[in-house]
DRENLO-333402 format. One line per 2 residues: number of its first residue (from 1); for each residue y, x, z of C-alpha. Coordinates in steps of 0.001 Angstrom, whole numbers, plus 500000, padded with zeros to 6 digits. Example, Ala and Ser with C-alpha at 12.3 -4.5 7.8 and 13.67 -1.06 7.14 Angstrom:
<sites>
1) 495500:512300:507800 ~ 498940:513670:507140
</sites>
This chain:
<sites>
1) 499888:500182:499863 ~ 502249:502835:500797
3) 501737:504363:497381 ~ 502437:501270:495698
5) 505557:500674:497594 ~ 506812:504475:496972
7) 505722:503857:493037 ~ 507845:500692:492844
9) 510787:502546:494805 ~ 510611:505373:492138
11) 510679:502946:488888 ~ 513613:501087:490557
13) 515323:504387:491306 ~ 514956:505254:487575
15) 515868:502060:486070 ~ 519052:502312:488266
17) 519763:505784:486968 ~ 519336:504666:483585
19) 521911:501993:483815 ~ 524494:504260:485594
21) 523752:506736:483530 ~ 524669:504540:480567
23) 527808:503005:482046 ~ 528971:506606:482694
25) 528513:507492:479314 ~ 530235:504566:477636
27) 533339:505684:479918 ~ 533276:509043:478989
29) 533152:508723:475485 ~ 535937:506119:475727
31) 538039:508162:477918 ~ 537012:511849:476010
33) 537837:509987:472795 ~ 541742:509869:473194
35) 541750:513514:473910 ~ 541935:515174:470360
37) 543661:512047:469185 ~ 546581:512247:471767
39) 549112:514607:469944 ~ 549095:512649:466676
41) 549477:509448:468876 ~ 552546:510782:470626
43) 553795:512160:467154 ~ 553549:508714:465783
45) 555446:506727:469023 ~ 557946:509479:468577
47) 559157:507884:465562 ~ 559226:504184:466688
49) 562091:504665:469059 ~ 560487:502968:471946
51) 562516:502676:475097 ~ 559666:503673:477406
53) 558749:506517:475231 ~ 562411:507879:475527
55) 562621:507471:479001 ~ 559568:509577:479296
57) 560285:512117:476921 ~ 563488:512599:479195
59) 561356:513523:481938 ~ 559527:516002:479824
61) 562708:517459:478675 ~ 563853:518058:482384
63) 560811:519629:483152 ~ 560625:521875:480082
65) 563757:523118:480907 ~ 563114:523898:484382
67) 560134:525821:484057 ~ 561405:527352:480475
69) 558446:525739:478312 ~ 559629:527161:474603
71) 561170:523704:472546 ~ 557977:523695:470260
73) 556283:520526:469142 ~ 552658:521627:470192
75) 554024:522785:473777 ~ 556271:518775:473939
77) 552708:517268:472893 ~ 550713:518830:475695
79) 553224:518429:478257 ~ 553614:514738:477256
81) 550009:514394:477459 ~ 549969:516078:480890
83) 552671:513658:482171 ~ 550293:510640:480940
85) 547118:512153:482347 ~ 548844:512772:485644
87) 549867:509012:485712 ~ 546136:508439:484821
89) 544978:510322:487782 ~ 547790:508965:490140
91) 546602:505753:489450 ~ 542797:506550:490227
93) 543859:508106:493299 ~ 545564:504948:494572
95) 542334:502823:493096 ~ 539191:504738:493885
97) 539046:504203:497714 ~ 539965:500559:497694
99) 537575:500231:495045 ~ 534808:501593:496969
101) 535781:499679:500242 ~ 535535:496450:498240
103) 532100:497707:497236 ~ 530655:498060:500441
105) 531872:494563:501638 ~ 531405:492503:498390
107) 528710:494459:496791 ~ 528118:497257:494241
109) 527173:495019:491245 ~ 530412:492419:491282
111) 532890:495349:491623 ~ 530949:497465:488876
113) 531105:494416:486451 ~ 534668:494084:487267
115) 536065:497632:486642 ~ 533873:497831:483477
117) 535422:494961:482258 ~ 538936:496262:483071
119) 538173:499344:480974 ~ 536931:497273:478164
121) 540236:495572:478419 ~ 542126:498913:478590
123) 540286:500000:475314 ~ 541123:496667:473701
125) 545024:497007:474369 ~ 544702:500848:472863
127) 543184:499543:469822 ~ 546041:497096:469037
129) 548980:499059:470799 ~ 551479:498582:468291
131) 554191:500125:470315 ~ 554191:502772:473505
133) 554672:500126:476005 ~ 551046:498548:475218
135) 549670:501984:474705 ~ 550965:503130:478130
137) 549833:499692:479562 ~ 546005:500487:478392
139) 546330:503934:480301 ~ 547614:502080:483348
141) 544744:499411:483398 ~ 542162:502245:482479
143) 543387:504436:485366 ~ 543318:501531:487711
145) 539693:500594:486690 ~ 538807:503737:486730
147) 537349:503484:490520 ~ 533836:502646:488598
149) 533171:505974:488706 ~ 532916:506383:492505
151) 531012:502931:492437 ~ 528253:504547:490267
153) 527882:507436:492788 ~ 527617:505173:495367
155) 524871:503083:493625 ~ 523004:506479:493017
157) 523422:507284:496896 ~ 522000:503847:497972
159) 518684:504937:496375 ~ 515654:505854:498933
161) 514748:508604:497279 ~ 516525:512093:497904
163) 515197:513560:494620 ~ 516202:510548:492691
165) 519883:510918:494189 ~ 520156:514624:493449
167) 518952:513609:489693 ~ 521731:510753:489582
169) 524302:513152:490718 ~ 524036:515082:487992
171) 524019:512176:485564 ~ 526739:511554:487519
173) 529900:495823:505833 ~ 533133:498045:506184
175) 536083:497613:507950 ~ 538254:500319:506238
177) 539547:497505:504079 ~ 541245:496026:506964
179) 543070:499174:507289 ~ 544551:499769:503818
181) 546743:502525:504849 ~ 543527:504631:505585
183) 542821:504551:501987 ~ 546494:504824:500447
185) 547717:507662:502849 ~ 546801:511315:501774
187) 546504:512634:505348 ~ 544198:509512:506221
189) 542287:510309:503077 ~ 541971:513891:504232
191) 540460:512925:507461 ~ 538098:510144:506378
193) 539663:508139:508580 ~ 538437:504622:507130
195) 535148:505645:508272 ~ 536010:506148:512176
197) 537053:502502:512451 ~ 533822:501453:511193
199) 531203:499980:513911 ~ 528571:502412:512777
201) 531128:505462:512681 ~ 529433:509178:511641
203) 529072:511645:514298 ~ 531986:513973:515295
205) 529965:516856:513708 ~ 529265:514735:510514
207) 533007:513859:510369 ~ 533735:517873:510546
209) 531242:518141:507612 ~ 532995:515723:505585
211) 536320:516766:506087 ~ 535130:520301:505223
213) 533533:518988:502001 ~ 536732:516641:501044
215) 538884:520128:501426 ~ 536656:522152:499225
217) 536410:519226:496754 ~ 540160:519037:496535
219) 540939:522595:496358 ~ 538853:523300:494030
221) 539713:520650:491464 ~ 543307:521549:492113
223) 542729:525237:490782 ~ 540389:524052:488055
225) 542736:521191:486642 ~ 545378:523807:486338
227) 543267:526076:483886 ~ 541778:522930:482147
229) 545627:522151:481479 ~ 546949:525703:480847
231) 544267:526839:478593 ~ 545810:524813:475503
233) 549086:526805:476231 ~ 547190:530302:476248
235) 545025:529618:473201 ~ 547718:528492:471055
237) 550504:531367:472488 ~ 547989:534060:472453
239) 545572:533099:469624 ~ 547481:530736:467460
241) 544764:528112:467657 ~ 545098:525418:465481
243) 544006:521570:466781 ~ 540587:522228:464915
245) 540208:525503:466737 ~ 541097:523921:470165
247) 538743:521458:469386 ~ 535831:523626:468708
249) 536690:525814:471809 ~ 536530:522291:474239
251) 533222:521399:472121 ~ 531709:524961:473345
253) 532748:523833:476632 ~ 531112:520659:476580
255) 527809:521583:475190 ~ 527452:524266:477499
257) 528251:522426:480594 ~ 525680:519451:479201
259) 522893:522062:478822 ~ 523319:523609:482385
261) 523452:520189:483989 ~ 520575:519053:482257
263) 518575:522164:482439 ~ 519615:523480:485717
265) 521761:521584:487947 ~ 519617:518243:488024
267) 516948:520407:489411 ~ 518778:522063:492550
269) 516406:521036:495297 ~ 517901:519095:498176
271) 519519:521291:500849 ~ 520212:524354:498351
273) 523529:522511:496880 ~ 525963:524289:499328
275) 524523:527957:498251 ~ 525050:526944:494631
277) 528272:525739:494760 ~ 529287:529120:496574
279) 527952:530864:493611 ~ 529592:528636:491077
281) 532848:528971:492402 ~ 532529:532962:492954
283) 531862:532793:489031 ~ 535240:531199:488648
285) 537040:534354:490066 ~ 535924:536559:486933
287) 536277:533420:484682 ~ 539836:533226:485309
289) 540600:536948:485186 ~ 538670:537325:481664
291) 540626:533958:480438 ~ 543958:534996:481621
293) 543685:539134:480233 ~ 541598:538314:477210
295) 543265:539825:473911 ~ 540168:538942:472012
297) 537918:535703:471497 ~ 534861:537746:472933
299) 536618:537964:476395 ~ 538062:534510:476214
301) 534791:532710:475320 ~ 532564:534828:477992
303) 535335:533524:480497 ~ 534990:529915:479121
305) 531057:530288:479657 ~ 531504:531133:483580
307) 534283:528115:483454 ~ 531690:525899:482185
309) 528914:526851:484721 ~ 530974:526155:487637
311) 532177:522848:485994 ~ 528541:521531:485558
313) 527402:522846:488980 ~ 530031:522358:491382
315) 531047:518518:491237 ~ 527607:517319:491277
317) 526209:519005:494013 ~ 529326:518484:496379
319) 528999:514641:495563 ~ 525483:515017:496581
321) 526515:516443:499892 ~ 528915:513948:500616
323) 526657:510775:499562 ~ 524433:511732:502606
325) 527572:510838:504665 ~ 527724:507407:506468
327) 525600:504679:506205 ~ 524351:502333:503571
329) 527302:500312:504051 ~ 529906:503139:503911
331) 528766:504860:500634 ~ 531395:503225:498661
333) 534229:504059:500963 ~ 533077:507553:501393
335) 532835:508127:497416 ~ 535975:506264:497074
337) 537668:508464:499394 ~ 536057:511917:497457
339) 536891:510597:494096 ~ 540681:509542:495052
341) 541039:513178:496623 ~ 539423:514670:493166
343) 542539:512206:491530 ~ 545055:513593:493513
345) 543878:517142:492690 ~ 543835:516599:489169
347) 547553:514965:489322 ~ 548947:517494:491420
349) 547052:520747:489639 ~ 548373:520951:486041
351) 552173:520463:487180 ~ 551755:523299:489742
353) 549989:525704:487299 ~ 552256:524968:484129
355) 555208:525785:486531 ~ 553682:529160:487500
357) 552321:529910:483690 ~ 555800:529294:482065
359) 557672:531075:485038 ~ 555926:534071:485718
361) 553442:534563:482905 ~ 549812:533472:481916
363) 548046:536864:483699 ~ 549738:535864:486721
365) 549106:532433:486424 ~ 545369:533310:486221
367) 545378:536017:488562 ~ 546763:534125:491342
369) 544469:531148:490477 ~ 541147:532902:490834
371) 542393:534835:494087 ~ 543158:531165:495784
373) 539174:530359:494941 ~ 538611:532353:498431
375) 540193:529050:500022 ~ 537017:526776:499214
377) 534806:529724:499790 ~ 535972:530186:503420
379) 535840:526577:503892 ~ 531767:526614:502482
381) 530907:529495:504749 ~ 532387:527677:507835
383) 530482:524540:506714 ~ 527260:526708:506452
385) 527670:528151:509963 ~ 528385:524471:511392
387) 525153:523277:509919 ~ 523694:526567:511557
389) 524764:525538:514557
</sites>
């Protein structure tokens, strides 16, 4: 009987992972489809005389003048796209913890359906956006509904089988909702305060571990997203990459990540994630240095390979670790807060990195960024010591 129950749970877990994988795949395709088209989209709307576009353009012009970005069309598109991307991440920062808390109270399925329908509506708005205002509205709706990523992670975290949870992370009744400030204020999010107000609050030691994991996640994505954003600046300025060459570069990064994640990350045994994350973050130090000083494509792509390795490892492993905290009725809140911290990092990181890039130069920017990866490494060492104690 026990064997039949285990088999039934394994079949159910596999079915859930397939559904989650399909949902995330469709979401990812819809999200990434806009990236190569964004420059031409912005060029099109710049000729329409849209009032909202002109207002945002004035913000971009002010930032460009403040940090000394050259007045070139390529850089204007990158900065404008970065502004829209920061808005998207900021909305995800606000919506993810609330969506997760609502799923704890009302169930995962209704919220997943609601956010998926919202994302579909954002794609429809984009398809029929004859003005920049409608296009921006589609990005706003998409950013608000992006909390479905944390929902999918919480669904995988609900699975009874640890092996299935670890595999799913690689694919990718709460009272906290009564205290909405705990899900919106950054300080409360870093402290995971919403969990301490629940009836079955985690132990003090687990809360310390959770806070440490949240800081690692935020600091990693803050630095990582800075490289992600300034990479287009560097390749265009140093190697005169065209849009097609930029696309090939990001295709190389995506394929490398997919191979590493599918062939290695999903096979990491439970209990080994922290050690693996430490190795991946260490690899980012030479990755940033190689990209920053690269004078030929061999050095550039060597750095990008290490960069892709870390990108395929860190977030899935940290998500697996965080998903082990909290009871079944708290998973949505936990994962929502984690995704919210990641979105905040992606909203702030590109702005800070691009400022340093244009004020101090590419080499200084990447050297400083590689040095600061010591911060998440120190936090991981302290976390490992806490677990040993």
